C-alpha positions in Angstrom: 53.5 -29.7 111.7 53.1 -26.7 114.0 51.5 -26.3 117.4 48.1 -25.5 116.1 47.9 -28.4 113.8 49.1 -30.8 116.5 46.3 -29.4 118.7 43.6 -29.9 116.1 44.9 -33.5 115.4 44.8 -34.2 119.1 41.1 -33.0 119.3 40.2 -35.3 116.3 42.1 -38.3 117.8 40.7 -38.3 121.4 38.9 -35.8 123.7 39.8 -37.8 126.8 43.5 -37.8 126.9 44.0 -34.0 126.5 42.7 -31.1 128.3 40.3 -28.9 126.6 41.5 -25.5 125.3 39.2 -22.5 125.5 38.6 -20.1 122.6 41.1 -17.6 124.0 44.0 -20.1 124.0 43.1 -21.3 120.5 43.0 -17.7 119.3 46.4 -17.1 120.7 47.8 -20.1 118.9 46.1 -18.9 115.5 47.4 -15.4 116.2 50.9 -16.5 116.9 51.1 -18.7 113.6 49.5 -15.9 111.5 52.1 -13.4 112.8 54.9 -15.8 112.0 53.6 -16.5 108.5 53.3 -12.8 107.6 56.8 -12.2 109.0 58.2 -14.9 106.8 56.4 -13.4 103.7 58.2 -10.1 104.5 61.5 -11.8 105.0 61.2 -14.0 101.8 60.3 -11.0 99.7 63.5 -9.2 100.9 65.6 -12.3 100.2 64.0 -12.6 96.7 64.8 -9.0 96.0 68.4 -9.5 97.1 68.7 -12.6 94.9 67.6 -10.8 91.7 69.7 -7.8 92.6 72.8 -10.1 92.8 71.8 -11.6 89.5 71.6 -8.2 87.9 74.9 -7.1 89.3 76.4 -10.4 87.9 75.5 -9.1 84.4 77.4 -5.8 84.9 80.3 -5.6 82.4 78.9 -8.5 80.3 78.9 -8.3 76.6 75.1 -8.3 76.4 74.8 -5.3 78.7 77.5 -3.4 76.8 75.6 -4.0 73.6 72.4 -2.7 75.1 74.1 0.4 76.6 75.5 1.1 73.1 72.0 1.4 71.8 71.5 4.6 73.8 68.0 3.6 75.2 68.5 4.8 78.8 65.4 6.8 78.3 63.5 3.5 78.3 65.6 1.5 80.7 66.0 4.1 83.5 62.2 4.8 83.9 61.4 1.1 83.7 64.1 0.3 86.3 63.0 3.1 88.7 59.3 2.0 88.3 60.3 -1.6 89.3 62.2 -0.6 92.4 59.6 2.0 93.6 56.8 -0.6 93.3 58.8 -3.3 95.0 59.7 -0.9 97.8 56.0 -0.2 98.2 55.2 -4.0 98.5 58.0 -4.3 101.2 56.5 -1.6 103.1 53.0 -3.1 102.9 54.3 -6.6 103.9 56.1 -5.1 106.9 53.0 -3.0 107.8 50.8 -6.1 107.6 53.2 -7.9 110.0 53.4 -5.1 112.5 49.5 -4.7 112.3 48.8 -8.4 112.9 51.4 -8.5 115.8 49.5 -5.7 117.5 46.0 -7.2 116.8 44.1 -8.6 119.8 40.6 -8.8 118.1 39.4 -11.8 116.2 37.6 -9.8 113.5 40.4 -7.5 112.9 42.9 -10.5 112.7 40.6 -12.1 110.1 40.6 -8.8 108.1 44.4 -8.5 108.2 44.8 -12.1 107.1 42.6 -11.4 104.0 44.5 -8.1 103.3 47.8 -10.0 103.5 46.7 -12.6 101.0 45.4 -10.0 98.6 48.7 -8.1 98.9 50.8 -11.2 98.1 48.5 -12.0 95.1 49.0 -8.4 93.8 52.8 -8.7 94.4 53.0 -11.9 92.3 50.7 -10.4 89.5 52.9 -7.3 89.4 56.1 -9.3 89.0 54.6 -11.5 86.2 53.3 -8.5 84.3 56.5 -6.5 84.8 58.5 -9.4 83.5 56.3 -9.7 80.4 56.5 -6.0 79.8 60.4 -6.1 80.1 60.5 -9.0 77.5 58.3 -6.9 75.1 60.5 -3.8 75.6 63.6 -6.0 75.2 62.4 -7.4 71.9 61.4 -3.9 70.7 64.9 -2.5 71.6 66.6 -5.3 69.6 64.3 -4.8 66.6 64.9 -1.0 66.5 68.5 -0.7 67.5 70.5 -3.9 66.7 72.5 -3.2 63.5 72.4 -6.9 62.6 68.6 -7.1 63.0 68.3 -4.0 60.9 70.4 -5.5 58.1 68.2 -8.8 58.3 65.0 -6.6 58.2 66.2 -4.7 55.1 67.0 -8.0 53.4 63.6 -9.5 54.2 61.8 -6.3 53.1 63.5 -6.4 49.8 62.2 -9.9 49.2 58.6 -8.8 49.6 55.9 -7.6 52.1 54.7 -11.0 52.9 58.1 -12.1 54.2 58.4 -9.2 56.7 54.8 -10.1 58.0 56.0 -13.7 58.5 59.1 -12.4 60.3 57.2 -10.3 62.7 54.7 -13.2 63.4 57.7 -15.5 64.2 59.1 -12.7 66.6 55.7 -12.3 68.3 55.3 -16.1 68.6 58.8 -16.6 70.1 58.2 -13.7 72.5 54.9 -15.3 73.7 56.7 -18.6 74.1 59.4 -16.9 76.1 56.9 -15.1 78.4 55.0 -18.3 78.9 58.1 -20.3 79.9 59.4 -17.6 82.3 55.9 -17.1 83.7 55.6 -20.8 84.3 58.9 -20.8 86.2 58.0 -17.8 88.3 54.5 -19.2 89.1 56.0 -22.5 90.1 58.5 -20.6 92.3 55.8 -18.4 93.9 53.5 -21.3 94.5 56.2 -23.2 96.3 57.2 -20.3 98.4 54.3 -17.9 98.9 51.5 -20.4 97.9 52.2 -22.7 100.9 52.3 -19.7 103.2 49.0 -18.3 101.8 47.5 -21.8 102.2 48.3 -21.8 106.0 46.9 -18.2 106.2 43.7 -19.5 104.6 43.6 -22.3 107.1 44.0 -19.8 110.0 41.1 -17.7 108.5 38.8 -20.6 108.5 39.7 -21.5 112.1 39.0 -17.9 113.1 35.7 -17.9 111.3 34.7 -21.0 113.2 35.5 -19.3 116.5 33.5 -16.2 115.4 30.5 -18.5 114.5 30.7 -20.3 117.9 30.8 -17.1 119.9 
């Protein structure tokens, strides 16, 4: 429990045993906590980026990577990879900018606006990661279907048995892809909720406190 929550609890428990805090002092506590939360959002996003980068480096030299490279599909993989890095760098910049802006804010209304902007940025960041992951799975399935020799042999065999069988095959592929996207999305959403969700919840609490201060003024 941080300093602001302790102060609020003290007020609710007793108004006699603790001195009264004016609005300026309360604002400073909210400002301090908000700045710290946004700073942690920036730090965690960098740590997350580093984690996934290490995971991808761990696959270098693996048989699966060599197989994909043998497909000669760099015209798909390179633009996708570059797009991912560019967008992530953009979000890192926005997170850092939000932190610096909040750190320099001395106006209640402006702080409220920055809190709302930070919460929107985090939501957009999470949505981008989920969408990018789903697109990557779809592209991965497409690459396997169109370049894997074993899959091509299987497709030719199925096609020779009739058009209905190939339709069933593609339906199974689509179904398994949807299940895979749902499972991975569930894991990522759970991760983002535990990490960013708790921070956003605190920012929302700060916003409500600031709104009460604005109403009282």
